[in-house]
C-alpha positions in Angstrom: 5.2 1.4 16.7 4.7 5.0 17.7 5.1 7.8 15.2 6.1 10.5 17.7 8.1 10.3 20.9 5.9 10.2 24.1 5.5 13.5 26.0 5.0 14.2 29.7 1.3 14.3 29.0 1.4 10.7 27.6 3.3 9.5 30.7 0.9 11.3 33.0 -2.2 9.9 31.2 -0.6 6.4 31.3 0.0 6.7 35.0 -3.5 8.0 35.8 -5.3 5.4 33.6 -3.3 2.4 34.7 -3.2 3.6 38.3 -7.0 4.1 38.2 -7.6 0.6 36.8 -5.3 -0.9 39.5 -7.1 1.1 42.2 -10.5 -0.3 40.9 -9.1 -3.8 40.9 -7.7 -3.4 44.4 -11.0 -2.1 45.8 -13.2 -4.6 44.0 -13.3 -7.1 46.9 -14.3 -4.4 49.4 -17.0 -2.9 47.2 -18.7 -6.1 45.9 -17.9 -8.8 48.4 -17.2 -7.0 51.7 -13.8 -8.5 51.9 -10.5 -6.8 52.6 -9.1 -4.8 49.7 -5.8 -5.7 48.0 -3.7 -3.2 49.9 -0.5 -4.0 48.0 -2.3 -3.2 44.7 -3.7 0.0 46.3 -0.1 1.0 47.1 1.1 0.3 43.5 -1.8 2.3 42.1 -1.2 5.3 44.5 2.6 5.2 43.8 2.0 5.1 40.0 -0.5 7.9 40.1 1.7 10.1 42.4 4.8 9.6 40.3 2.8 10.3 37.2 1.6 13.6 38.5 4.9 14.8 40.1 7.6 13.2 37.9 6.0 11.8 34.8 9.4 11.4 32.9 10.4 8.7 35.5 7.8 6.4 34.0 9.4 6.3 30.5 10.9 2.8 30.8 7.7 1.4 32.3 5.6 3.1 29.6 7.8 1.6 26.9 7.5 -1.9 28.3 3.8 -1.5 28.7 3.4 -0.3 25.1 5.5 -3.2 23.8 3.3 -5.7 25.7 0.3 -3.9 24.2 1.6 -4.2 20.7 2.3 -7.9 21.1 -1.1 -8.6 22.6 -2.7 -6.5 19.8 -1.0 -8.4 17.1 -2.0 -11.7 18.7 -5.6 -10.5 19.2 -6.0 -9.3 15.7 -4.8 -12.5 14.2 -7.1 -14.6 16.4 -10.1 -12.4 15.6 -9.3 -12.4 11.9 -8.8 -16.2 12.0 -12.2 -16.7 13.7 -13.9 -14.4 11.1 -12.2 -16.2 8.2 -12.7 -19.8 9.3 -16.0 -19.1 11.1 -17.7 -16.9 8.5 -16.1 -17.0 5.1 -15.2 -20.7 5.0 -18.8 -21.9 5.6 -20.1 -19.5 3.0 -17.5 -20.8 0.5 -18.4 -24.4 1.3 -22.1 -23.7 0.9 -21.5 -22.2 -2.5 -19.4 -25.1 -3.5 -22.0 -27.7 -2.4 -24.9 -25.8 -4.1 -22.7 -25.1 -7.2 -23.4 -21.4 -7.0 -21.0 -19.0 -8.8 -22.2 -15.4 -8.1 -19.1 -13.9 -9.6 -19.5 -16.0 -12.9 -15.9 -17.3 -12.7 -16.6 -20.5 -14.6 -14.5 -20.7 -17.8 -16.4 -21.3 -21.0 -14.1 -22.1 -23.9 -17.0 -21.6 -26.3 -17.4 -17.9 -25.4 -15.6 -15.3 -27.5 -15.6 -12.8 -24.7 -16.7 -12.4 -21.1 -17.7 -8.8 -21.6 -21.1 -8.0 -20.2 -23.0 -5.2 -22.0 -24.4 -2.4 -19.8 -28.1 -1.6 -19.8 -29.4 1.8 -20.6 -30.2 2.4 -16.9 -26.5 2.8 -16.2 -26.2 5.7 -18.6 -25.0 9.1 -17.5 -28.6 10.1 -16.6 -28.4 7.8 -13.6 -25.5 9.9 -12.2 -27.6 13.1 -12.2 -29.0 12.9 -8.6 -26.3 11.1 -6.6 -27.1 12.7 -3.3 
């Protein structure tokens, strides 16, 4: 979901970044293993970068598809990460509080109480707001 339409600069940046990444991937075997580089990927990288520099508007359909794939992967990633945080962090904490019968928010209902209002102490008077920073 993009707020503004992409410009030639966006297409050019896309071509240079993706082309650069493809170039690094294509040269990886040569640099770290001494093997033959992936020449076909080098060609894709060079073509993408050249088209991005000379005719960036031609990359509009590729850019749109790439961004859609990025949105879908971002949605999936965020839900996986949030699920891991929820079930890996908050659920064990909640289970610990349930087992130990702790209630730090004082949510237990007491029908004998007239009110759940807690009186403030004098330390929270307006003087405490004098030197905030």
